[in-house]
N, C-alpha and C positions, 0 to 999 in steps of 0.2 A: 795311466801315465797321459792320457790328453793334459792332465790338470798341469804336471809336470810340465810339460811344452810351452802351457799358456804363459806360468809362471817365468820359465825362461825368456821368451818372447818379448814380456811386458820389463822384465829387469834390464833386457838387452836395449830395448826402445829408451828405458830411462838413461840408462848410460850412455849413448848417443845423444840426448837431449844436454844431459848435464854437461857432457862433453863440449859440444855446440856453445854452449852458454858460457863455460870458463874460458874456450877461444876466445869469443866478442869479447867478454870485460877483459881479458888479458890483453888484447891487440888495442882497445881503447885505452887501456892504461899504459901501454906502450907509447901510443902516439901523442898521450896530452904529457908524456915524459921528455918526449924528442922537444913538443912547441916548447913547454917549458923553458927547458935548456935551452931552445935556441934564443927565446927571449931573453934570458939572463944572458946570454953572451954579445947579445946586442946592447944590452944596456951596462955592458960591466964598464965603461969608462964612467958613468953615472952615479957608481957604488962607491962609497967612500966609509972610512971604519973611523 
C-alpha cells in the first residue's frame, strides 16, 4: 500500500513541475507576442507593399 502512495506522490510532484514549466513557457511566449506586435504597430508607417 505504501508503494501506491509513493507512486501517487511522485506523479503529483511531476504534474506540478510540468504545470509550472508550461506556465512559464506560455508567459514568455505571450510577452514575446506582445512585444513583437508593439514593434509592428510602431513601424506600421514604414511597411510598403
